[in-house]
Structures are given as C-alpha cells and as structure tokens.
C-alpha positions in Angstrom: 15.4 -66.5 -84.0 15.2 -63.2 -82.1 17.7 -61.6 -84.5 15.6 -62.7 -87.5 12.4 -61.4 -85.9 14.1 -58.0 -85.2 15.4 -57.9 -88.8 11.9 -58.6 -90.1 10.4 -55.8 -88.0 13.1 -53.3 -89.1 12.7 -54.2 -92.8 8.9 -53.8 -92.5 9.4 -50.4 -90.9 11.8 -49.3 -93.6 9.4 -50.4 -96.4 6.5 -48.6 -94.6 8.6 -45.4 -94.3 9.5 -45.5 -98.0 5.8 -46.0 -99.0 4.7 -43.1 -96.8 7.3 -40.8 -98.3 5.2 -40.9 -101.5 2.3 -39.4 -99.6 3.5 -36.2 -97.8 0.8 -33.9 -96.6 2.5 -30.5 -96.2 1.4 -29.4 -99.7 -2.2 -30.3 -99.4 -4.7 -27.4 -99.3 -7.0 -29.3 -96.9 -6.8 -32.4 -94.7 -7.3 -35.9 -96.0 -9.9 -38.2 -94.4 -8.6 -39.9 -91.2 -10.0 -43.3 -92.4 -7.9 -45.6 -94.5 -7.8 -45.1 -98.3 -9.9 -47.5 -100.5 -7.8 -47.8 -103.6 -4.1 -47.6 -104.6 -3.1 -46.8 -108.1 -0.6 -45.0 -110.3 -1.2 -42.3 -112.9 1.6 -42.5 -115.5 2.7 -40.6 -118.6 0.1 -37.9 -118.5 -0.4 -35.2 -121.1 -2.4 -32.2 -119.8 -4.0 -30.2 -122.6 -6.0 -27.1 -121.5 -8.3 -24.7 -123.3 -9.6 -21.5 -121.9 -13.4 -21.5 -122.4 -16.5 -19.5 -121.6 -17.7 -20.5 -118.1 -21.3 -20.4 -119.4 -20.6 -23.3 -121.7 -19.8 -25.5 -118.6 -22.9 -24.8 -116.6 -25.2 -27.3 -118.6 -22.6 -30.0 -117.8 -22.5 -29.4 -114.0 -25.0 -30.5 -111.4 -26.7 -27.8 -109.4 -24.7 -27.0 -106.3 -21.2 -27.0 -108.0 -19.6 -23.7 -108.9 -17.3 -23.2 -111.9 -13.9 -22.4 -110.5 -11.9 -19.8 -112.4 -8.4 -18.3 -112.4 -8.4 -14.6 -112.8 -11.9 -14.8 -114.1 -11.1 -17.5 -116.7 -12.5 -21.0 -116.8 -10.6 -24.0 -118.2 -11.3 -27.4 -119.6 -8.6 -30.1 -119.8 -8.1 -33.3 -121.8 -5.8 -35.8 -120.2 -4.6 -39.0 -121.9 -2.6 -41.3 -119.5 -1.9 -44.8 -118.3 -3.8 -46.0 -115.2 -1.5 -48.5 -113.6 -1.8 -51.1 -110.8 -5.3 -50.1 -109.7 -6.2 -52.2 -106.8 -8.0 -52.3 -103.4 -5.8 -51.2 -100.5 -5.7 -54.7 -99.2 -5.1 -56.5 -102.5 -2.6 -56.8 -105.3 -2.9 -55.6 -108.9 -4.5 -58.0 -111.3 -3.2 -58.7 -114.9 -5.5 -57.4 -117.7 -7.6 -55.5 -115.2 -5.4 -53.2 -113.1 -3.6 -51.4 -115.9 -5.3 -49.6 -118.9 -5.2 -46.4 -120.9 -7.6 -43.6 -119.9 -8.6 -40.4 -121.5 -10.7 -37.9 -119.6 -12.3 -34.5 -120.1 -12.3 -32.5 -116.9 -13.1 -29.0 -115.7 -12.5 -27.2 -112.4 -15.1 -26.6 -109.8 -15.5 -25.8 -106.1 -18.1 -26.4 -103.4 -18.1 -24.8 -100.0 -14.6 -23.4 -100.7 -13.1 -26.9 -101.5 -11.7 -26.9 -105.0 -11.8 -30.0 -107.1 -12.1 -31.7 -110.5 -15.4 -32.6 -112.3 -15.2 -35.1 -115.2 -17.4 -34.7 -118.2 -16.3 -38.2 -119.4 -13.6 -40.8 -118.6 -12.8 -43.0 -121.6 -11.1 -46.2 -120.5 -10.1 -49.5 -122.0 -11.4 -51.5 -119.1 -14.8 -53.2 -118.9 -14.4 -53.8 -115.2 -13.8 -50.1 -114.5 -16.6 -48.9 -116.8 -19.1 -51.2 -115.0 -17.9 -50.7 -111.4 -16.9 -47.0 -111.2 -20.3 -45.5 -112.3 -22.2 -47.6 -109.8 -19.8 -47.2 -106.9 -18.6 -43.6 -107.5 -21.0 -42.0 -110.0 -18.1 -41.4 -112.3 -19.1 -41.1 -116.0 -16.9 -43.9 -117.4 -17.3 -45.1 -121.0 -15.6 -48.0 -122.6 -13.3 -47.0 -125.4 -10.5 -48.7 -127.4 -7.4 -46.9 -126.4 -3.6 -47.0 -126.8 -0.7 -45.1 -125.3 2.9 -45.7 -126.1 6.1 -43.8 -125.2 9.4 -43.8 -127.0 12.1 -41.4 -125.8 10.4 -38.0 -125.6 7.4 -38.8 -127.8 4.1 -40.3 -126.5 1.5 -41.5 -129.0 -2.1 -41.8 -127.9 -5.4 -42.7 -129.4 -8.9 -43.4 -128.1 -12.0 -44.4 -130.0 -15.6 -44.9 -128.9 -18.8 -45.7 -130.8 -16.9 -47.1 -133.8 -14.8 -44.0 -134.2 -17.6 -41.4 -133.8 -15.9 -40.1 -130.6 -12.1 -40.2 -130.9 -9.0 -38.5 -129.7 -5.8 -39.1 -131.7 -2.4 -37.4 -131.4 1.0 -37.4 -129.9 3.0 -35.4 -127.3 6.5 -34.1 -127.6 8.2 -33.5 -124.2 10.9 -30.9 -123.7 12.2 -28.7 -120.9 13.1 -29.6 -117.4 10.8 -30.9 -114.7 9.3 -28.2 -112.4 6.5 -27.7 -109.8 3.8 -25.1 -109.8 4.6 -21.8 -108.2 2.2 -20.5 -105.5 -0.8 -18.6 -107.0 0.1 -19.6 -110.5 -2.2 -20.9 -113.3 -0.3 -24.2 -113.1 -1.1 -24.5 -109.4 -4.8 -23.8 -110.2 -4.8 -26.5 -112.8 -2.7 -29.2 -111.1 -2.9 -28.9 -107.4 -6.4 -30.4 -106.8 -6.9 -33.2 -104.3 -10.5 -34.1 -104.6 -13.1 -34.8 -107.3 -16.8 -34.3 -107.5 -19.3 -36.7 -109.0 -23.1 -36.7 -109.6 -24.3 -40.0 -108.2 -28.1 -40.5 -108.6 -28.7 -36.8 -108.7 -26.6 -36.1 -105.6 -23.2 -34.3 -105.4 -20.5 -36.6 -103.9 -16.9 -35.8 -103.1 -13.9 -38.1 -103.3 -10.4 -37.3 -102.0 -7.2 -38.1 -103.8 -3.8 -38.1 -102.0 -0.4 -37.9 -103.8 2.8 -35.9 -104.0 2.8 -32.4 -105.5 2.8 -32.6 -109.3 6.1 -32.4 -111.2 5.6 -31.5 -114.9 7.4 -30.4 -118.0 6.4 -28.2 -120.9 5.3 -30.1 -124.0 3.6 -29.6 -127.3 1.0 -31.8 -129.0 -0.1 -32.7 -132.5 -3.8 -33.5 -132.5 -5.0 -35.4 -135.5 -8.6 -35.9 -134.4 -10.6 -34.6 -131.5 -14.3 -35.4 -132.1 -14.5 -36.5 -128.5 -14.2 -33.0 -127.2 -16.3 -31.6 -130.0 -19.2 -33.8 -128.9 -19.5 -31.8 -125.6 -20.1 -28.4 -127.4 -17.8 -26.4 -125.2 -17.3 -23.6 -127.6 -13.7 -24.3 -128.3 -12.7 -22.6 -131.6 -9.6 -24.8 -132.4 -9.8 -28.3 -131.0 -6.3 -29.1 -132.3 -4.6 -26.2 -130.6 -4.8 -26.2 -126.8 -3.8 -23.0 -124.9 -1.5 -24.9 -122.5 0.3 -28.3 -122.8 2.2 -30.1 -120.0 3.6 -33.5 -119.5 4.0 -35.4 -116.2 5.7 -38.7 -115.6 3.0 -39.3 -112.9 2.4 -40.0 -109.3 1.4 -42.8 -106.9 -2.1 -42.2 -105.7 -4.4 -43.1 -102.8 -8.1 -42.6 -103.3 -10.8 -42.6 -100.7 -14.4 -43.8 -100.8 -16.8 -41.0 -101.9 -18.9 -39.2 -99.5 -21.8 -36.8 -99.5 -20.4 -33.4 -100.3 -22.6 -31.5 -97.9 -20.8 -31.0 -94.6 -21.1 -29.2 -91.3 -18.1 -27.1 -90.3 -14.5 -27.3 -91.6 -13.5 -30.6 -90.1 -14.0 -33.2 -92.8 -13.4 -36.0 -90.4 -16.2 -35.0 -88.0 -19.3 -37.3 -88.0 -22.8 -36.1 -87.1 -25.8 -37.7 -85.4 -29.1 -36.1 -86.2 -31.7 -36.7 -83.5 -35.3 -35.8 -82.8 -35.0 -32.7 -80.6 -38.5 -33.3 -79.4 -37.8 -36.9 -78.2 -37.0 -37.9 -74.7 -35.3 -41.2 -75.9 -33.0 -39.2 -78.3 -32.0 -37.0 -75.4 -31.2 -40.0 -73.3 -29.2 -41.5 -76.1 -27.1 -38.4 -76.5 -26.5 -38.1 -72.8 -25.7 -41.9 -72.5 -23.2 -41.7 -75.4 -21.5 -38.5 -74.1 -20.8 -40.1 -70.7 -19.2 -43.2 -72.3 -17.5 -41.7 -75.3 -14.0 -42.9 -76.3 -11.3 -40.3 -76.1 -10.8 -39.9 -79.9 -14.5 -39.9 -80.9 -15.2 -37.1 -83.3 -18.9 -36.7 -83.5 -21.4 -33.9 -83.1 -25.1 -33.7 -82.7 -27.9 -31.7 -84.3 -31.7 -31.8 -84.1 -32.9 -33.3 -87.3 -35.1 -30.3 -87.9 -32.2 -27.8 -87.7 -31.0 -26.0 -90.8 -27.6 -27.8 -90.8 -29.3 -31.2 -90.5 -31.9 -30.5 -93.2 -29.3 -29.3 -95.6 -27.2 -32.5 -95.2 -30.3 -34.8 -95.3 -31.4 -33.1 -98.5 -28.1 -34.3 -100.1 -28.8 -37.9 -99.2 -30.6 -40.5 -101.4 -34.3 -40.2 -101.7 -35.2 -43.0 -99.2 -33.4 -41.0 -96.5 -35.1 -37.7 -97.4 -38.5 -39.3 -97.3 -37.9 -40.7 -93.8 -38.3 -38.9 -90.4 -35.9 -40.8 -88.2 -32.4 -40.8 -86.6 -29.6 -40.2 -89.1 -25.8 -40.8 -88.7 -23.3 -39.4 -91.1 -20.2 -41.6 -90.6 -17.1 -41.1 -92.8 -19.3 -39.2 -95.2 -21.8 -42.1 -95.6 -25.3 -41.7 -94.3 -27.2 -44.3 -92.1 -30.6 -44.2 -90.7 -32.9 -46.0 -88.3 -31.2 -49.1 -86.8 -28.2 -48.7 -89.1 -27.5 -45.4 -87.4 -28.4 -46.6 -83.9 -26.1 -49.6 -83.8 -23.2 -47.5 -85.2 -23.4 -45.2 -82.2 -21.6 -48.0 -80.3 -18.5 -47.4 -82.4 -18.0 -44.0 -80.7 -18.1 -45.4 -77.2 -15.6 -47.2 -75.0 -14.3 -50.7 -76.0 -16.7 -52.7 -73.9 -19.6 -51.1 -75.9 -17.8 -51.3 -79.2 -17.5 -55.1 -78.9 -21.3 -55.3 -79.1 -21.5 -53.9 -82.6 -20.7 -57.1 -84.5 -23.5 -58.9 -82.6 -26.0 -56.2 -83.5 -24.8 -55.9 -87.1 -25.2 -59.6 -87.7 -28.9 -59.3 -87.1 -30.5 -58.8 -90.6 -31.3 -55.2 -91.3 -35.1 -55.7 -91.9 -35.4 -57.3 -88.5 -33.4 -54.6 -86.8 -35.6 -51.9 -88.5 -38.8 -53.6 -87.4 -37.6 -53.4 -83.8 -36.5 -49.8 -84.3 -39.9 -48.9 -85.8 -41.7 -50.4 -82.8 -39.6 -48.4 -80.3 -39.9 -45.2 -82.4 -43.7 -45.6 -82.5 -44.2 -45.7 -78.8 -41.2 -43.6 -77.7 -43.3 -40.5 -76.7 -45.5 -42.7 -74.5 -42.6 -44.2 -72.7 -40.2 -41.2 -72.5 -41.3 -37.8 -71.5 -40.9 -35.1 -74.2 -38.2 -32.5 -73.2 -39.3 -28.9 -72.8 -36.3 -27.7 -74.8 -33.6 -29.4 -76.9 -30.8 -29.9 -74.4 -28.3 -32.3 -76.0 -24.9 -31.1 -77.0 -24.7 -29.0 -80.2 -21.1 -28.1 -81.3 
C-alpha cells in the first residue's frame, strides 16, 4: 500500500513537471500574474499573414488610450487562420463539439504603459458558445462564421464565411523551410513574441495575459482566393491577396488569465491596491489595523482615493464605480467597492482573519452595502478626522 502511494505521488510529480515544461518563463518580456490561469487551450496549425500599413488607418479601430506599436516606424496588421483546440476551464476537461473549432482573426500590435500586446479587430469563430461568452466575459469582438481548416502534408486549406459570404477569407498555405525562432530585436520577434492582449470592454481598456512557449515558425507562402473580410475594415491595403510576410507555426499550448483593468500603479502587475478616504479617521484605522496583522506574502499598497494614481485607475473602472465616492480595492486587476472591497481586506491578513471571509461573503451584497452605507454616513461623527493623511503609501 505504501509503495503504491509513493508510486502515485511520483507519477503525479512527473506529470506535473512535464506539463510545466510547456510553460517556461525565461523568454517572457514581463511577469505573468501570480494567480492561477483561467483557461487552458491549444493554438494549432497557424498561418500568420502580415501586411505593412499606414498607422493612421488603425487609429479609428483602436480605443483611446492604446498606442499603435511600430517596428522601425512601420505598423502591421495580421490575419491568422488556425485551429483552436481543447479550450477548457483550468479545472475542467475539454468538451466535444465545443472546445475545438476553427478561428480566423485580424489583429494589430499595440502597447499601453510600455507593455506590448495584441488588439483584435475581429475574431471569426465556428463556435456559438465562444461567440456568446467571450464578448461578455472578455470584451473580445467574436463573430460567428462558418469555417474550415484542413492539413495534408505541407498544405493547409482554410476558409471562413460570415453574413452569407459577404465577409470571407479563402485560401491555402504551403509550408517550406525549417523551424526557427525569432532573433532578438527582429521583425519576427516584434510580431510573434507578445504575451498579452487588449480589449475594449464597455468602453474601458482591459488587459489579458497569455502564457506559452516561445514561438517556433517556418517560412510559408499563401494563395488567397478571397479576402473580403479584411477589405471590410478599410485598412488601406493595396493588394489583399499578397501579404508582405507569411509564416506557419505548428502551434503552442496556452494558458490565459482573466482580464483585468489595464491601468496600473507601478511595474508590479501582481500588486493590489486599496484606495481609501485620506480624510477619514476610520480609513486610517483600517489601514493601520491591516498593516499590523498582514500575512507575510501580502502584496498590497494604499492610496488616498483623491490621489492622481487612484483617480487614474478609478477612471478606468465601470461607470458605477466612477460615480461612487467610496473605498475601492483592486484585487487581481478586478475592482471592488464598498462592502465588496471591505470584506476582501480580510484576505490579506493572517489566517485567523481570513477564515472570516466566507461568513462575510455569504451575506447578500445588498445587505452588506446597506450596513456599509450606514457606517460611512456617520464615520466622521464617530472617528476623528486626521489632520494629515498618514497611512502607508508605497
């Protein structure tokens, strides 16, 4: 029995080690979130077609706050047909007829606060589930399209059609050459080595991180029979059948993380922030109380909610947050306010405080917020206003 148990543990460790080998971090240009990933998936048999375009043609397609990223002053747009395979939540298995489907996307390259990423103009997918879920959850512009991708030897045939054929992409890829990786500071590194995406969700810029191995690709050539899909976006491309660059990749295993508000404070993407009323005695007591009881690995900073840093982040939140004047917590890139922020402060404290969180959370949010509003209304009468803002700012 003991030998069986030891064998099971060793086997589990070997499997875990093999899985982790697909997700090295040495090549990443920035750190990944410390929280667990949300989705696992595979991107397979990808054809990367790129055109050099006028950056001004991209600006109407981008939300305010994103900058067009260029290589040696040149902007690019890419079209990528591929197979999305085994898409599933981290804790679940892939589902037949749902987890695998062809996808065709039009993408360009952007940056925000020095973090380069990808912005999608459209994602055409043969998956009703994805086209319903992804726009609501992530703000990704998915559209349902009938698609097909097939590979035979070194030839890949692909076709996508939306709106009864009004928007279509039809062609094939011929693969040649040997697999290679992008050289440092090369155009290929600029196009391939991007590990986050940006979305426009309800008028707010969001960021999502993607973790996978460094891309391996091969040179390829394409025959494009129809490309009304790209033509629709009026990007100023002279010849829609002749991309400037074509590459093929067999693909990667991918972990994706829940999206978060793109506005951050400082370079540490894993640092959470609590925005408090700098003129409130209760808020000062809360910050002092937390600091004295903080768990060792807590990564949280404070700001007065009237500070420039706080106002900039609050402005990137949904409208209901912007219109409120309250306590805010940004945890794992997701904003909380009022009682939702207050009870999550317990999660940064020692274990005997953290165990209280489920009991607080189970109380319905409307009831919690009523209690919060009562305390907030009378806080200045109960707690003396501080002469200066004295809680920790780092």
